[in-house]
N, C-alpha and C positions, 0 to 999 in steps of 0.2 A: 503571427502566429507564433505560439508558444506552446514548446515541446516538454515533458516533463517526463523520466522515466521512473520507476518505482521497482527497485529490486527485489523479487519475489524469492529467489533462490533458496533462502531457507524457511519459506513460510510454506515451499510446496511440500515439505513432509507431513504437512495436515490434511493433504489428499487434494484432489482437483476442485471438486466441490465448494471448498475453500475461495479457490481462485474465482470460479466463475461466480459466487456469491458478491464477492471484491470487485468484478469487473461489472458486474449490473449495477452495484451498490454507487461506484462512482458514476458511471454514465447516469443513472438517476438524478445524483447532485449537483453534477459539473454540466449536463448538460453539453458535452466536448464529445469527439472523438475517442474511444477509449481501444486501446489495439494489444492482445495477449502475444508474448513471445514466448521462446521457450523458459526464460529466467527474468521475464520483465513483464509489466503492464506500462504503457505509452499511453498518455493522455495528450491530447493536442487539441487546444483550442483559443479561444481569445477571451480576453478580460481576468477579472478577479477569480472566476470560479475555475480556474486552472494555474491559479498562482501556487508558489510552491509550499506557502504557510497555511493555505487553506486546504490544499490535499494532504500535508501533515495532518491538520486536524480531522480532515475525513478519514482518516487511515486510525486514527487512536478511538475514533467513534466505532468504526466498524470491528476494530481489536473487541472494543470493551462490549459493544453486541453480541460479537460471537464466543463471548467466554474466553478471548485468547488473549489478555490483556495482562493476565498474570505471567506469560509463557513468551510473548514478544513486547518488541519495543520499537518504535520508529527512528530512525535516525538521519541526517543530511550526509550523502555522500560529498561529491564535487558537486560543481553548480547543476540546477535542473535534476539531479539526481537523490532520491531518498530511499531507504533500504528499510526492510521489514526486520529487523533481527531479531534471533534467538534470546532470550535473556539466559546468563548463566544463574543458574540455582545453585546454590550451594546445597553439597549432599550433607544429609541427616545422617547421624551417627548412631 
């Protein structure tokens, strides 16, 4: 059983609907147990569908689909932890 955590503390600023959509998206694609905690989504399952690499691809697809790709990116933290991080946008003068 593989357990991967996705840190969504910065994505929460977009609202709870986005978090619900992401949770459903991951459930559909991975066929794994997906739990939501205060600052993280935890994906538990077997096989390639819950590998860190595949989850990273799914997160990028979700951000693209939700038109959030310009504002967020997916980075790896420590082992079995991914983070959806807000991009630092240079302020235009």
